[in-house]
N, C-alpha and C positions, 0 to 999 in steps of 0.2 A: 269254333274249334280249329278250323283251318288257319285262321289268322293267328291263333295262339301258337300253333306249331311251326308257322312259317319262319319266325326268327331263329327257332332251334335248328330247323333244317339248314338255314343259311350258315349258322355257326358250324354245324357238322361238316359242311362243304368247305367253308372258308379256312378253318384251322389247319387241316392238312396242307392246304396250299401255302398258307403263311409259314408253316413249319419248314416247307421246302425252300422258301425264300429266306428263311431266318439267317442262314449263314452268308447271305450276300448283301452286305450293306450298300445302300444306294445314296447318292448325293441328290438331294432335292434342291435344285438351284433357285435361290431366292425365295424361300418359303418360311413364313412365321406361322406356327400352329397354336390353336386355342382349343381348350376343352369345351365339349358340349354334351348333350344327352339326347338319346332317341328312345321313344317308348311306344309300345302298343299295349292294348288291354292285357294285363297279366304278365308283361315283359318290359324291362327297361335295361339300358346299358349306356355307358359313356362312350363318346367317340371324340376323335380329334380332327379338326379341320385345319387346313393350311392355306396360307396366303404368302406371296413372295417374300423371301429373305435368304441368305446363304446358310443352309442348315444341312446337317448330316442325319439321315433317317436310318436308325439302327433297328432292324427288324428283330425283336427279341422274343419272338413267340415260342422259340424252342427251349426256353429256359425253365420249363416246368409248368404244371397246371396252376392256374390262378395268377401267373406272372406273364401273361401273353400280350400285354399292351405294348405297342411300339413306342420306342423312346426317340425323342427328337432333341439333338444336341447341337449347339452352334459350333461350327468349325472355324479355325483361324483363317482369316482372309490374308493369304500370303502376299497377294498383289498389293493390298493396302498397306501391309507392313513394310514392303519394299519401298513404296512411294513415300513413306514417312520420312525416310532419309533421303535428301535430295543432293544432287551434285550438279552444279551449273558452272560450266567453264567461263561463261561471260561474267558471272559474279566474281570468280577468282581473278579474272583479268582486270576487273575494276580495282580490286585490292592492290594488285601489282602496280597498276598505273598510278594509284594514289601514293605509293611509296616513292616512285620516280618524281612525281610532281612536288612532293614534300622536299625531296632532295634539291630540286631546282630552286625552290623557294629559299632554302637555306643558303645556297650558293650566291643568291642575289644579294645577300648581306655582306659578302666578303669583297670589300672594295679597298684597294690599297690607296693610301694618300688622302682619304676623305673620312671624316668622323661620322659614324652612324651608330645609333644605340645597339643595333643588332650585332655589331662586330664583337660585342662582349657576351653574347648569349652562351658561349661555350665556357665561360669562366665559372668555376665552382668555388664557393666561399665556405670556409669552416664555420658553421653557425650552430652553436649549442651542441657541438660534438658530431655534427653530421655535415657531409658535403651537400651544399644547397646552391642551386642556380643563382647567379648574381641578381637577376631580375626579380627574384623572390624576396630579396633583402634590401634592395635599393631601387630608386627610380632613376633612370638614365635620361638625361636631356642633352641636346646639342646646343652648345653655346656659340660655336662657330664651325666653319668647315674643318678646323684643325683642333677642336677642343670639345671634350665631353665633360659633363658635370653630373656627379652621382650624389643623390640625396639618400643617405642610409636611414632606414626606418628606425632601427635600434642603434643609438649612438655608441653602445658598448661594442658594436661590431665593426666600427669604422676601421680600426687597425687591421682587422681580418680582411676587410674588403681591399684595403690598400695592398696588403700582401698577396692576395689572390690575383689581382690585376697585374701586379709586378711580376709574379711567377708564371703568368700565362705565356704561351708561345708567341704572343703578339709583340713582344719587345717594347712594352709601354712603360712609362715612368710616371705613375700617379703620385699625387701629393695631397696631403690632408690640409684643407682650408676651412677651419671652424667645424661646422656640421656637414660639410661637403667634402667630396673627394674629386679633385680635378684631374682629368686624364688628357694630356696633350697627345695629339695624333700626328706624328712627324711625317714628312714626305717619305714616300717608300724608299727603303734601302734593300739591299740584297738580303739582309737578315729578315726584314719584315716580309718580303715576298716569299722567302723560304718558309717562314712561319705560317703564312696563309696557305701555301702549298700543302703543308702538313694537315691543316684543318680541312682542306678540300678532300684529301685522301681519307681522313677520318670520317667525314660526312659520307663519302662514297661507300665505305665499308659498312657504316650503320644502315645505309639504304639497302645494301645487299643482304644484310642480316634480316631486315624487316621482310624482304621478299622471300627469303628462305622460310621464314615463319608462315607466310601465306602458302607457300608450296607444301609445307608439312601438313597444314590443315586441309588443303585441297586434296592431298592423296588420302588422308584418313577419311574425308567425306566420300570420296570415290569408292573406297573399299566398303564403306557402310551402305552405299546406295546401289552399287552394281554387284550383282550376284556372280556374274561370269568373270573368271580370272582373265580371260582375253580382253574383256571390256575394261577391267581395272588396269591392265597393262597399257592399253591404248590411251586411257585417260591420263595415266602417269606420263606417258610420252608427250601428250599434248601439253600437260602442265610444265614439263621440263623445257619444251620449246618456248613457252611464254617466259619462263625464268631466264633462259639463256639470252632471249632477245632483250629483256629488260636489263640484264647485267651488262650487255654490250652497250645499251643506251647510256647507262650510268657511266661507263668508262669513257664514252665519247664526250658526255657533258663535262666530266671532270677534266678531261684533256683540254677542251676549249676554254674552260674557266682558268686553268693554269696559264694557258697562252695569253689570255686577256690580262692577267696579273703582270705580265712582263711587258705589255704594250704601253 
């Protein structure tokens, strides 16, 4: 008889206590709860046991008779959500450096007085109603230090290729020879050097635009990853320092390239 009354006595003691605590939700750090059962002769009840997991234990015992079971619900892990968006200044720096490196590679193709296939990379051809890079419609080969030969893939575009090369700022005078387009590269003149200078400035501006795109993405990543406004402002200043430094490097590289065209 005593064993049968013991669970009932425990319930009578525990329920008022739980009702007192009902209005105070508590965080059970890292607990996962599972349902089980406890029984004595003539008595049975379900219980909840917990093991580590980030959960919120809502004591709902004061919500009426028969509804006194505690509820365990998962809380959002704000730290994990914040870490999902990452901001790394080193990664952004690599992107900026890649733009500068690409700019340097492009400038290596600008050589006055010597025929190189890369000197025609900026030429755009009207192909099927669209502006298309020359290297996409023709193969460029070096016949001599002063002569380029273009083999056009589609013979119907030969006239368009001739026009595109002639109208380019390189001051070249191509001619159609059968299925090829021959492009003599004369010794540098003032006009040729001036045209190359224009291409250098154009490539420098394209590199700066690329860097500004990297800057824009970096600032957005910083805002998504950093909760503090102060941290976001500091990150933006660090990004701007990298951009300013890279822009200065681009200006210096372009300046030295232009000087080399006159030497």
